[in-house]
N, C-alpha and C positions, 0 to 999 in steps of 0.2 A: 375598165381595168387600169386606166392611167394612174389613179391614186395607189392602187395595189403595187404596180410596178415601181412607182416612186418610193414606196415604203420598203419594198423587199428586193428590188432589182429585177431585171428582165430574166435572168437565167433561172432563178427559183420559180417565178411565176409561170414561165413557159414550160418548164419540166412538169410542174404540177398540173398545168392545163392539159398537156399531152396525156398524162396518166388518167385524168378525169374524163377526157373525151373518149379515150379508148374504152373505159368502163361503160360510159353511157352508150357508145355505139354497140357494144356487146349486148347491153340490155335492150336496145332498139331492135337488133336482129332477132332477139328472142321474144319480141313482142311485149316486153315489160317496161317500156319507156313511154309515158303519156305526153301528149302535147303540152299539158298543163305544167309539166316539170321543166320545160325548156327555159322559161323566164327565170328559173331559179339557178341557172348555171353560174352567173357571177357570184351569187352568195355561196354556192357550193364550193367554188374555187377559192373564195376568200377564207372560208372555214378550213379548207384543206391546207392552205398555206399556213394559217395560224396553228393548226394541229401539228404540222411538220416542224414548226419552230418551237413548239412547247418542249421545255426541258424534260428529260427522262427522270433525272433526279429532282425531286420536288420536296418542299416542306410538307409535313403532315402534323396533325394534332395527335399526340400519343395519349390515349385514354385506356391503355391496356393494363395499367397498374404496375408495369415493369419499368423501373426508372432507367436502367442501363439496358435498353433493348437492342440486342445485336442487329436485328433486322431493320431497326429504325435509327441506326447511326450511332448507338451508344451515347457517350457523353456529349452534352451540349457545350459549346465553347463559351467562355466568359466574354463579356463586352470588351475587356482589355485585350483579349486574344484576337478577337475579330478586328479591332482597330489596328493592332500591330500587323496583322496579315494584309489589310487594305493599304496601310502606309508603306509596307516594304515590297509588296508584290507589284505595285504600280510604278515603281521607279527602280533604278539600279540600287544595290545594297551591298553591304560588306560581308556577304556570305562566307567568302574565303579570303578576306583581305584584312590585314592587321592595320587599323587606322593609326595606331601609335607608332609602329615601325615603318609603315609605308611599304610593306612587303606582303607576300602571300601568307595567309593565315590558315587555321584549321577550323572547319565548321563546327566541330565538337566544342570548341572553346566558347561558343555562344551560350551554351547551357551547362558546361562542365562545372564551373564554379558554383552555380546555383544548386546543382544536384549534390555536390560535395558538402556545401553548407547545410542543406536540408537533411541529408542522410548521415553525414559524418564520414562519408567514404573518402579514401585517399585520391581516387580518380574515378572518372565516369566517361562513358561513351554512349551513343544512341544509334539505333537502326530503325527500319521502317515498321516493325511491329514486334510483339514479344516472341512470336514463333521464330522470327529471324534472330532475335537475341539469343534464344536457347540454341538454335542451330549453329550460330557463329561461335558461341561460347564453347560448345562441345568440340566443334571442328578445330578451333584454335588451341584448345588446351588438351585435347585427347584424341585427335585424329590418328588413326592407325593403332590405337591402344584401347585399353579396357575402361569402361565407366561402370561403377557399381551403383545400382538403384534398387530400392525395396520393391518387391512385387506389388505391394499395395499402392504404389505410386506410379504405376505404368499407365498413365491417364490417356484418354482420348478426348479431344475437344471438338468443337464444331468443324464440319468439313472433313471428318475422318482423319484429323491430324493426331497421330499416335506417337507417343514417346519412343517406342521401339523403332518406328520408321524414321524418326528424326535422328536417332543414334546412327542408323545405317546410312542415311543421307550425309551425315557429318563425317562418315568414315571411321566411326568408333565401334567397338564391340561391346554390346550390352552384357553385363553380368548381373543377374537377378539374385537377390538375397531375401531371406525370410519367406513368409507366406502372404496370401492375400490380406489376412486380417491381423497377423502378428509378425513383427520384425524386432529383433533385439540387437544391442550393441555388438554382441559376440558374432552375429551374422556378418556384419561389416568387417570386423577384425579378421575373421577366418577367410574372407574372400579376397583381401588385399594381397597382391603378389607383385612380382617384378614387372608385369605388364600393366598394372593398374596406373592410370593417369589421372583419374578424377573420381571423387565421391560426389554423388548428386542427390539432392532432396527436391521433391516436386510437391508443391502445395496442392492438395486435392480440393480445389476451390469449386468444382462443378458437381461434386457428389460427396456423400458422407458414408463411412462405414461405421456402424454402431454395434454395440454388444461386446462380445469377447474380443477386444482389440488391444494392440500394443504397437507403438511406433517409437522411433528414436528422433528426438528433436535436435535442432542444430547445435544447441549448447552442449549436448552430450556427444555429438558426432565430431565436433571441431577438434577436441583434444586427440581423438583417435586419428584423424586426418593429419594433424601436425606431427604426431609421434612417428607416423610412417612416411612423412614427407610428401603427402598427396594433397592437392588443393581440394577445397570443399565449395561446391556451387549449389545454390538453391534458386528454384524458379517459383516466384510468388504468384504469378498470373495477374490477378487484379491489381495488386500493388497500391494499397492506400498509403499515403504519406502522413496521415494524422490518425490518432486513436479515435475510432468511431464510437467507442464506449462512452466518451464524454457527452455525447448527445443521446445516450440511451439506445444506441444501435449495437448490433453484435460486433465484436471485435474481429479484425482481420490482422494477420501478421504484418509487421512493418519492416521495411528495408533497414531502418535504423537499428532495430532490435537484432535482426539477422547478422548485421555487421558486428554489433557488440558481442554477439554470441560466438563469433569467430569465423564466419563465412568469408571466403576469399572473393567470391563473385556472387552477386544477387541480381536477378533479372525480374522485370515486371512491366506491365502495360502502361501506356500513357492515356488511353481513351476509356478507361473504366473508372475505378474509384478515384484515381488521380484527377479526373475531370478535364483532361486536355485532348489533343489530337491523337490519331493513331500513331503509335511509336513504341519501340522496344527500348527500355532503359536498362543499362548495364552499369552497375556500380560495384566497387570493391577495392582491393589493394592495388597500388600503383603498378607493381610487377605484373600482375595478371591482366589488368585492363590494358596495359601496354602491349602484351602479347596478342590480345584480342584485336586491338586497334590496328596492329601491323599485319594481321592475317589478310591474305589477298581477297578473301570472300567479303571483307568489310566494305570494300568499295561498291560491290554489287548490291549491298543491302543498306547503304547509307541513307540517311533521312534527307529529303529534299528541302528546299528553302521555305516552301509554304508551311508544312507542319513544324519546321524548326522555329519559325517566327511565332506560331501559335503556342508551341511548347514553352519557349522562353517566357512569353507573357503569362502563361498559366503558372509556371514555377515561381514567378515573381510574387504572385498572390500569396504563396505560402510563407513569404517573409512577413506577412501580416495575418497570422493565424486567427486572431480574434475577429477578423472580417470575412473569413472564408464562407460562412453560411449565408452571408449577404452577397458576396461577389462571385462565388463559384456555383453555377447552376446545379451541378450534380449534388453538392452538399445542401444547397437550398431546398431542392426537392426531397432529398432523403430526410431532412430534419423539419419539414413543413408540419406545423401543428395540426393534429386531426380536427380540432375545433374549427380551424380556419377552413379546412376542406369541407367540413359539414355545413358551414355557413354558405360556402359557394354552391354546394349542391342544392340547398334550400332556395337560393336565388335563381338557379337555372331550371328548377322544377317546372314552374308554370310556363315559361316560353317554350321549353322542349315539349311539354305535354300538348300545347297548342299546335306545334308543328307536326306531331305524329298522330293526333286524333283524326279519325276514330279507330285507326288500325292497331294502335299500341297504347298500353297504359304505362305510365311512368311513376316510379316511387323513388324516394331517397333511400339509401341503404348503406349499412356498414360493410366494408370490404377489407380484404387482405391482399396487399401487393407484394412485390419482390424487388430486391435490389437489382438483380439481373446480371447478364454477361458472365455467368459462372460463379458469381460471388455469393457465398452463403446460401447454397441451394435449398436447405431445409428451413431457413429463417424467412419469416414474412413480416411485412410492415402493416400496422393498422392504418386503415384509410377509410374513405367514404366516397360516394358517388351516386350515380343514377342508374337504376335498373329498368329496362324496357321489356315488357312482356306482350306478345301478340294477343289481340282480343279475338279469341276463337271459341267455338262451343266445346271443343275438346282438344286432345293432343294432335289430332290429324292436321297436317299442314304447318305445324309449329316450326319445324326445321326450315321449310321453304320460306316462311315469313321472315325468320331471322336472317336467312341468307340474303333475301331481298333488301332488308334494312341495312345490313352491312355493305352490300353493293352500293346502295344509294349514298351511304356515308363516305365510302371511298371515292365516289364519283364527284363529290363536291369540289369546288375550286381549290379549297384547302382541305385535302382528304382527312377524314377522321377515322382512326383505327381504334377499335375497342375489342372486347373479348366476350365470347359466349360462355355462360356458366348457368347451370341449373335451369335450362329452357328460358333464359333471359339474356338480353344483351346488356352487359355491364360496362358502364363508363366510369372508370376510376379517375377522379379529378386531381390526384396528387400532382401530376405534371402539367396541369393547366394553370399557368400563372394568371393571377388576377390582373386586371387592367387591360392592356392591348390584346393579349392572347384570348382572354375571356370574351372581349368584344368581337374578335374575329369569329369565334365560335358562334356567338349569338347572331351575327350578321348573315350567316349562312343558313339559318333555320328556315327562312321562306323558301329557299331552293330545295331544301330537304322535303318540305311540305309538298311542293310541286311534284317531286320525284315519286312520292308515295301515293299520289292521287290514283 
């Protein structure tokens, strides 16, 4: 045990040894501990210490076909963002110190100029996520008063986060206008009264209403708000900063366009289509951003130094828009050519088949993926990958075999997460980068083979 104590310290090894001995004694008293097990005690303790020190948050290989997978951490940070985080977190930094003046500074200033340059906003502030941005915006601009929202935009996102509940938590009174499928300008005009403090638009990014529908866009609503002296705020949710249509992807509303259309405040996420860390970004007119920044709740929701460092580095990438599909992992994955993914599937077919034979058959397949994280819910991305089907005489045992395969993949040193579809396990390769990531996947296949014996 001396090397183990030297590696981990006496306290950890001793506590794990006590717990292990207690368990083995209980097994001995129940007649379930054999003499042959006793020499295994050092190895069992070593394994126990290693397992206790294994991080709960781990890297995984995302083969689900969903690029921005909420459960798998959403956007991957660019190399520049990772380097900025490492450089600034390992030493003192100027989080709230103005190096030019030698006095206390404002942490928002680290990213405000970048956000204003990219979006065309007069001012900007940031908080820890977009839900916080919406909550803060409503509380600062409409606390104790009325906020008008279309019934068709009273969204619920993951974790039962509902717009009416946000209104209540912010101390505002919700006024619904229109119907679920149709809202008109006259509905807003009729609802505005002395107690109205805010008109609000919510981008329905995680669902779509189709058929007999009508809604009022920001360009139409802005003149109504201005004429009645009421600010207009819009929540974009995913918040792309570039037009995705230039790469053949479905378009998402841009903060730049919302500001040009007359919105006073626009909120959006940092870790979705923007491709950065979790953050809530708030841009708009100087007057309204100043009110939001000075509201007491802002301090409780402010962004910490780690995501701020990553956000600044990510936003700098947008100053070089012609390099985004190379430098920003989210856009690189979204725009990856299908032919390249098909070629990768062909390369991986034989080694994967060897690892899962004779229990599963593998074939290359065309697939449809998703952007994810509530972005463009009815749109899919053409992709390719590998489909694994159990080798069975019939349907009986199909589900059990697929569950066992998924469990074996998740138990690998670098867990692999795929999806079940049409009685097969589908490995969509859109997010498996060529080179080092592909090599890591291949290196684990012998272990997968052992697990399936």
